[in-house]
C-alpha positions in Angstrom: -40.7 18.2 -49.5 -38.8 15.1 -48.3 -36.0 15.1 -45.7 -33.5 14.3 -48.5 -34.5 17.4 -50.4 -34.2 19.5 -47.3 -30.7 18.2 -46.7 -29.6 18.8 -50.3 -30.9 22.4 -50.1 -29.2 23.0 -46.8 -25.9 21.6 -48.1 -26.1 23.9 -51.2 -26.8 26.9 -49.0 -23.8 26.3 -46.8 -21.4 26.3 -49.8 -22.5 29.7 -51.0 -20.6 32.9 -50.4 -22.4 35.5 -48.3 -20.4 38.7 -47.9 -18.4 38.6 -51.2 -21.6 39.6 -53.1 -21.5 43.0 -51.5 -17.8 43.5 -50.4 -14.4 43.1 -52.0 -11.9 40.5 -50.8 -9.9 43.4 -49.3 -12.9 44.1 -47.1 -13.3 40.5 -46.0 -9.7 40.2 -44.8 -9.1 43.2 -42.5 -5.6 42.6 -41.2 -3.2 39.8 -40.2 -2.9 39.0 -36.6 0.8 39.2 -35.7 1.8 37.9 -32.2 4.5 35.6 -31.0 2.2 32.6 -31.1 1.0 33.3 -34.7 4.6 33.9 -35.9 5.6 30.5 -34.5 2.6 28.9 -36.2 3.6 30.5 -39.5 7.2 29.1 -39.3 6.4 25.6 -38.0 3.0 24.6 -39.3 2.3 27.1 -42.2 -0.8 28.5 -40.4 -1.8 32.1 -40.8 -4.2 34.2 -38.7 -6.3 37.1 -40.0 -8.9 39.5 -38.6 -12.0 39.2 -40.8 -15.3 40.9 -41.4 -17.9 40.0 -38.8 -20.4 38.6 -41.4 -17.9 36.6 -43.3 -18.1 32.8 -43.4 -15.5 30.1 -44.2 -16.3 30.1 -47.9 -15.9 33.9 -48.2 -12.5 33.8 -46.4 -11.2 30.9 -48.5 -12.1 32.7 -51.8 -10.6 36.0 -50.5 -7.3 34.3 -49.7 -7.2 32.6 -53.1 -7.9 35.9 -54.8 -5.4 38.1 -52.8 -2.5 35.7 -52.2 -2.8 33.1 -55.0 -2.5 30.2 -52.6 -4.7 27.3 -51.9 -5.9 26.9 -48.2 -6.2 23.4 -46.9 -8.5 24.4 -44.0 -10.1 27.5 -42.6 -11.3 27.8 -39.0 -13.2 30.8 -37.7 -13.2 32.1 -34.1 -15.3 34.9 -32.6 -13.1 36.6 -30.0 -15.3 38.0 -27.2 -15.5 41.5 -25.8 -13.5 42.1 -22.7 -15.3 44.9 -20.8 -14.5 47.7 -18.5 -15.0 46.0 -15.1 -11.7 46.7 -13.4 -9.6 47.4 -16.5 -8.2 50.5 -18.0 -7.9 48.9 -21.4 -10.8 47.4 -23.4 -10.5 44.6 -26.0 -13.3 44.8 -28.5 -14.9 41.8 -30.0 -13.8 40.7 -33.5 -13.8 37.6 -35.7 -10.6 35.9 -36.7 -9.8 33.2 -39.2 -7.0 30.6 -38.8 -5.9 29.4 -42.3 -3.7 26.4 -42.9 -1.8 26.3 -46.2 -0.1 23.6 -48.1 3.7 23.2 -47.4 4.7 24.6 -50.8 2.6 27.8 -50.3 3.8 30.9 -48.4 2.2 34.3 -47.6 4.6 37.3 -47.2 3.2 39.4 -44.4 5.0 42.7 -43.8 5.7 43.4 -40.1 
């Protein structure tokens, strides 16, 4: 197998959905993240933030947003938020994965607060 064939196979593999084979789009997008910062991003730059399933990749998230909200995302960024433990704290923040989705200017998502 040549290096070119390996690259083509890898590129094809990266475009596949992984989680949507077993889960529904409602299971991929768990909840919107609503804070002051995300609210300002929604108003100014049309950027929305969601908590997502831990195994979801960018392609899963993009297809779930298209299915649920009928909008076309321009870009999807995925961030793993780390666990904040019990060292000197009373409260614990668990780890989760979040997606930052940028939409076109004409598209809008109505998120109930």
